[in-house]
N, C-alpha and C positions, 0 to 999 in steps of 0.2 A: 504494500500500500504506500502511495506517495505521502511524504511528509511535507507540510506547507509552513512549517515554523522555521523561518530563515535564521533566527538566532540559534536554534538548536542545530541546524545544519552547519552554521558557521562554527559553533563550538566543536562539533564533530570534526570539521576540517582542521581546526587548529590543534586538536588533540593528536593528529597525525603529523603535524608540521615538523616536529623535531626529528621524527623518523624519516621523513622524506627529504629534509633539507640537504641539498648537495648531492642527492642520489640520482636524480633524474637528468640525464643529458638532454639538451634541446636539439630536436631534429627539425630542420627547416624543410618544408614541402612546397615545391613550386605549384602555384595555383593555376588552374585552367582559366581561360578567358573566353567569354562570349556575351554578346548583347550588353556591352559596357559593364560587365560584371566579372569579378574575380571569384571563382568558386572552386570547390573541391569535393569529390566523392567521399562519403563518410568512411569507407573502408581504409583509406590511407591513414587518417589520423587516429582511428580507433585501433588499428593494428599496431601503430607506433606506441600508443598509450599502453596497450596490453603487453607490449614487449618491454615496458619500463621506461619509455622515453616521454619527453614533453613535446608534443607536436606544435609547430607554428606554421602558418601559411605565408609564403613569400610571394608578393605580388610581382607581376611582370614589368619591372622597371629596368631601363637600360642605362641609367645614370650611374657612372662608376663609383661615385662617392656613396650613393645609397646602397649599391651592392656590397661594397666593402664594409659598410656599417652593419648590414644584415649578417654578413659572414662573421663579423666580430662577435656576434651574440648567439651563434649556433655552434653545435658540435658535430653535426653531420648534415648532409644534403640528400634529399630524396627527390628525384626527378620524376614527376608524375606523367601519366599517359595523356593522350589527346590527338590532335590533328597532325597532318604531315608537316615536315620541315621544308622550307624553300630550298630546292636543290641548288640554287645559285651559291649557297654557302659551301657546297661541295665542288664548285666550279663546273656545274652541269646545267644544261638547259632542261626545262620541264618536259617530261613525257606527257603524251595525251592521256596516259593512265594515272597521272598524279592526282591524288585526292585534294580535298580542301586544305590549304595551308593556314597557319595561324600566325600571321605576321606580328601580332602583338606580343607573342611569346618567343619567337625565334631568337632575336638578338639578345634579349635579357637572359634567356636560359643558356645560350651558348657562352655568353660572358660569365655568368655566375658559375657555370661548370668549369671553365678554364681557371677562374680565379680561385675556386674551391680546390681544384686539383693542384694549383700552384702552392696552396697552403698545406697540402697533404691531408686534407679533410676527407673523412670517409664519405663515399658517394654510392648510392643505390639508384639505378635507373630502371624504370618499369615501362614497358611497351614503347611509347614515344621516347621515354627516358633513356632506353638503351641506344636508340638512334641519335638522341641528343649527345650522349656520351661519345659515340663514334664520330660524329661530325665535328664536335668540339676538339677532339684529340687526334684528328688527322685521318680518320677512317672514312668509309663510304657506305651509302645505303641504297638498296634496290628501291627504285621508285614504285615498283609494283611487282609482286612475286607470282601473280596469277598467270602471266604469259611470258614468253621469251622476251628479253630486253630488245629495245630498238637501238640502232647504232647511235642515235643522238643522246642516249642515256650515259654514254661514256664508260670509262674503266670501272666506275663504282657499281656497275649493274651487270656484271658478268654472272652467268648462271653458275650455281655451285658445281664444282668438279664432281663428276660421277653421280649427279642427282638422279633419283628415280622420279616417276611422275608425281607432280605436286599433290600433297594431301590438302585437306581443307583447313585453312588457318584462321578463318573467321566463322565462329560457331553460331548456330541458332539456338543452342541449348541455354539453360539458365547459366548465368555468369559464374556461378560457383562450381559448375560441373566440369571436370576434366574431359576433354574430347579428343586429344591425341597425346602421344608420348614424345619425350625428348631423351636423348642419350647424353648424360653428363660426362664430360671429359675425365678419364681416370687421372688421379693426382691433382685435380683442380681444387681450389678452395670451395667452389660450389658443390662438388661431389662430396667433400667431407661434411658440409653442412647438412646434407640430406641423407647421408648414410645412416640407416637404422631409424629414420623418422617414422613416427606412428602413422597408421593408415588414414585416420581422420575421415573426411568426407569422401575420400577415394573409395573406402570400403562401403560406405553408405550408397555410393553411386554405382556399386558393382564393379569398380575398377581396382586392379591390383595395386598394392602399395609399391613404393620404390623397390626395385629388385635387381640382382645381378644374375646373368646366366650361370647355370651350374653344370659342371662337367664332372661325372663320376662322383657326385655328391660333394664336390669341393667348388667353391665359388671361383670362377675363372677371372683372369685379369681382363675384365671387360667393362664397358661403361655401365654406370648405374642408370636404370631406366625409370624416368619420372613422368607420371601422367600430369598434364597441365591443361588449363583453359586457354582459349586463344581468340583474340579479336584484332587481327591486323592484316593489312594487305601490303605493308612494307616490311623490310627486315634489313639488318646490317649485312652488307656484302663483303666488306673488308674491315677488319677491326682497327687497322692502323698500327702505328709503331709502339703504342703504349698499352695496347690491350691484346688479349689472346682469346681464342674461342673456348668457351667453357661448356657449351651444350649445343647440340644440333637436333633437328627433327629428322624423321626417317627419309625425307626427300633431300636432305643436305642443307636445308635452310638453317642459318645461324639463329639459335634460340637464346643464347646467353654469352656474355663476354666477361672477362675479369682482367685485373691488372697483370701485365707481364713483368712488373717491376717490384713485386712483393708489397704492393700498396693495397689499401682498403677500398677497392673500387670493384663493383659488380653491376652488371646490367642484365636484365632478363626481358624476354619478349612477351612472356605471359603476364597475367594479372594476379599476383599472390594476394593482393588486398581484397579481392573478391572471393577468395577461397576460405574454407573453414580454417580455424586457427591452427590446427595441427598441420595443415598443408602450407599455409602462408607464413606462419610464425618463424620458421627457421631463418628466413631472410630478414625479417624485421628484428628478430633477436640479435642476429649478426650485426645489423646496422647499429642498434642501440649499444651493443657491447663495444663496437669499434668507436662509437661516439664517446662512450665513457672513457676509453683509453685515450682518445684524442684530447678530451678535457684534462685528463691527468697529465698528459704531456705538456699542455699549455700552462697548467698550474706549476709544474716542475720548472719550466723555463721562467716563470715569474720569480722564482726563488733563487735560482742558480745563475752563475755567470758562465757563458759559453765562449770558448776560445778555440779557434782553428789556428794551429801554429805554423802553417806553411801555405802560402797562396802566391801564385805567379802571375796574377792579373796584370801587373805592370809590363809584362812582356808584350801585351796587346795594346798598350797605349798608342803606338804608332798608327793603329787602325782608326784612330779618332773615336774611341769608345766613349759612351756616356755613362758615367758611374751613377748619376742621379736618376736614370731611367732603367726600365727592365730591358737591358740590351742583350739580344739573343747571341751576340758575338762573344760574350764573356760569361763565365760561370759564377762570378762574384760581383754584385753591384748592390746598391742600397736597397732597392725593392726586394731582391732575392735574400739579402741578409735579414730583412724585416720579416718576410714570409717564413724563412727557416729559423727564426728566433736566434740568429747568430749575433752575439753581442760584440765580438771582437775577432779580428783576423790579423795575422802578421804577414804583411806584404813585403816581399823580398825584391831587392835589385839583383836579378840573376845575370851573371857574367859568364859567357861561354869560354872554355879554356882556349879554344882557337879564336883569338880576339878578332871580331869582324865589325866593330862599331866605329871605325875611323871616320872622321878625324878626331873623335873624342878618345881620350885615354880611359882606362878602366875606372880610375877615381872620378873623372869628370862624368862618365856615364852614370855611375852610382849616384852622384850628386844630382844629376839631371832627373833620374827616376824619383828621388826623394823630393825634389822641387815640384814635380808633377803631383805627387801624392799630397804634399802640403797644399797645393792649389785646389785639389779636390776637396780637402777638408775645409779650406777657407770658403769655398763657394757653397758648401752645404753645412755650414757651422751649426745650424739648428738641429741637424740630424746625425752628424758624425764628427769625431774629433780625433786628433793624434794623441797617443798615450805612450808613456815611457815606463810606467810602474804599475803593479797590480792595483794600487790605490786609485790611480787614474782611471783604470777600467771600471772599478766599482762606482766611482763618482759619476762617470759618464752614464752608466746604467741607471743610476738613480735619477739622472737628469733626462732620461729617455733618449739618449744618443748612443749610436754605435761607435766603436773605436777601431782605429788602425794603429798597429805598431809596425816599426820598421826593422828589417833585417837585411843581411847581405848573404847571397848564395855564391860563394867562391871567394877565397882570400886573395884571388888575383886583383881584387879592388885595391889592395894595399900597394900595388906596384913595387913590391919588394922593400917598402919603406915602413918600418914599424911605427913611425910617428903618425902615419895616416890613421892608425887606430884611434888616437886621441881626437882626430878630426871627426871621424865617424861617430865616436861616442858623443861628441858635442851635437851631432845631428840627431841623436836619439835612438840609434840602433840598439836592439835588445839582444840579438845574437848574430854570429857570423858562422856560416857553414864553411869549414876550413878549405874545402876543395869542391870541385864538381867532377864530371866525367873526364878523367885524365889527370895525371900528376901535375902539381904546381910547385912553387918553391917552399911551400909550407909542409906538404905531406903527400904521400902516395894515395891514389884514389882506389875505390872498389872496382870501377869499370874503366876500361881502356888504360890500365896502369902498365907502366914499364918498370915498376919497382925502382924508381929513381933514387929513393933515399932509404929503402928498407923500412919505411914507417914514417915517423915525423922527423923532419930535418932539424938541424940545430937552430936555424932561423925560425922554424915552426915552433920549437920549444919556447923560444923567446916570445913569440906571438901569443902563445897560450898563457904564459905568465903575465903578459901585459893585459890580455883580456881579463884575467882574474882581477888585476889591479883596478881596471877601469869599470868593472861591473858588467862586462859583456859576456853572455853565455857562449860557451864553446859548443858548437854543433858538429857532430861527426857523421850525420847522414852524408853519403857519398864517400866517406873515408874508407880506405882499405882496412882489412882486419888488423894488420900490424899497426897501422896508424891509430886505429881505435884503442888498442891496448896501451900504446905509447901515451896517447892523450889522457887516458884514465890515470896513468901513473904520474904524468907531469902536472896535471891540473890540481890545484889546491881546492877547487870548488867543484860541485857536481857538474857533469856534462849532460847533453841531451842528444838524441837523434830525432830531429824535428819532423821527419817524414820517412820512416822506414818500417818494414814489416818483418815477418818471421820466416827465416830460411827453412825451418823444419817443415813448413807447410807449402812453401814455394821456393825452390832452389835457385835463387838468383843472387849474384854477388852483392847487390845493393841491400839485401835483407840481412838481418842479424841472426847469427847462430844462437842456439839455446845457451851456450856458454857465454856469449857476449851479452845476452839479455840478463843473465844472472849477475855477471860482473858489473854491468851498468847499475843494476839495482843495489848491489852491495856498496857502491860508491855514492848512492843517493840520487842517481840520475833518472831520466825518464825516456821511454820509447814511445813516440807518437805514431801509431799505426797509420799508414798512408793508403790512399785510394787509387794508386796507379794500378790498372788491371794486371799488368805484367808482373807486378810484385805480389799479387794476391792469388793468381792461378797460373799454372804453367802454360795453359793454352791462351791466356789473356781474356778468357770469357768469364770474368768475375762479376759478382753481384754483391749487394749489401750483405748477403749471408756469408760470403767469403770474407768480407771485411770483419764481420763479427767473429768468425772463426779465428782470425789472426788476433783480434783483441782478446778473446777468451784464452788463447794459447799464451799470449804474453802475460796476462794476469795470473795464469796458473803457475808460471815460472818465476815472475818478478814480485808478485803481490800487487794488490790493486793500487798501491801508493805510487806506482812507477810507470803507469800506462796512460795514454791519451790519444788524441786524434790530430793528425796533420794531413789535410786532404790532398795537397798538391793540385788544387783546382787551378785551371788555366795553365798548368804545367803538364797536361795530359792525365791528371788525376780525375776520378769520377767514374762511378759504376751505376748500373740500374738500381734505383732505390736511394742512391746517394749521388745523383748525377750533377748537382750544382748546389749552391748555398741555400736555395729555397727548400731543398729536400732534407736538410740536416735535422729536422725534428724527427725524421724516421730513425736516426741514430738513437735518440732518446727513447723512442717507441720500442726499439729492440732491447735497450737496456732495461726498461721497465718490464718487458716480457720475460727477461732473464732474472727478474726479482732483485735487481740491484736497488739499494736504498737511495734516497735523495742525496745523502751525504756521499755515498759511493759514486753516484752519477756526477756530482760536482767534481770529484777527484778526476774522473775519466773525461770530463768536459773542460779540462784546462786547469783544474785546481792543482794537480800534481806539478804541472809545468810552472805555474805561478809560484809554487813553493820553491822550486829551484831558482826562479827569477829573484825572489826575495833574498835567498841565500847568496846568490852571486852579486846582487846589487848592494849588499851590506858592506860598508867600508870599515 
């Protein structure tokens, strides 16, 4: 019986408040649009609420500021169903079989999808939503799946390879009734969500529950078969570079996609919001769980300071890059740092051993790079600032600004004159990588070495001692193994490897052996795992999971107090899942999934490196 006593209802609501506070992540659902009205079918918001989320409807606005503000206040994005998308957004002319488009929704939803994706926000696309995902992320859509494509429909409308005659994809049955099946790709995230799911309305409708073919009483390595409802005449034809196929219909039509980069992104062609809870809830629970994790990542970044210890973006300054915009030519810029919640980066002046920057000398070139970085900071003083100490970094974070620290990659910059160290100290460098690929007058290198000195040279030993005196960190990334051990012995302060990984997992001379890792830890130093693919996997086909394997290995040998992250972005560093600065929250997501505490995450996110910096800078 309904109760009409508002005060009693309000008291009941507040009695649950303390239990619910902070527990429900907010899921933004794109609203449909028709007849000057933004509206939404009830299934979407009720399924989200039943899964433990707090649903809100997002109106179709294409103003960037409004979209950004909406994304600031949600923890996941749900792209709802609806009319066709204008094929011009795929670079195609409209087919005569194209249905009605919804111009009011197209641009707003494509923008919000890209912007949410750039923030690493969980996304679930349903029906039109899967097609929005594909178009927004570089894929293509069949304008109509009922007939063979016409030539004018372009490359995005090719028939599925090996397709059998089309089944009916737009049912006449009740919307809750499954009318055909899809095969979930083995090993996909989607398959794991539905493995063992209860039958729900499938049984009530006389349809088998999700199942795998059985051979001799043992489940074969075959796709999970899932009955679904279906209301579409379009479908994804090509997932594009960021998505992979997660389910297909018996005729080869793509029925689901998911991230190919270990991100929380799934799109389905069917309508789980119309199905019974047992059949639709796995997707909504997945979305709410991922939204909860996304919120935890954001809260963690509110509390910690994140530092990437090696970035080569200055190498691309000659291309005329714009650091204050989202410049696709570089992996680190102000918008990407903001999206990835990266508080600080150490930008280096990289000097090749075979000097090719005439008429500038190595010292002049390093100064030129630092001048350009200072100009970037000056032009964007409200958003970013140069830093020299850990205290500077924390102050800038409290002020809402990002930080850049300066470093030198290759002691060639000294031009053989130890007095130049004092000059660079006055410019504010926090570390110098002693060499690069190839021996120099300081030490022998790990790569392209001719064993010129048999380790650190006498001049190099003086350089290390002077760096100790001036408070400049000694960086042995790129140093040969003998150089590494020599530097450990010579330096009175801890040393670092600003961008190196583990040789036990990838046998490359630039990586550190287990013995080197242990020795570095014993001396109080740190190893900053890098994202150069060739240092993470022998075949160079590395992903975020490989980077985490290297981190876990280093932690197991050195202890958590001696490991961190040095991406080598714009120096060929970057892997799927951690491809640029905007994706760095995925690193935190992986750390949380591994049950690291916030204190430990701070250590791995630069805290260990800053401990060394404080020790080295003490006079």
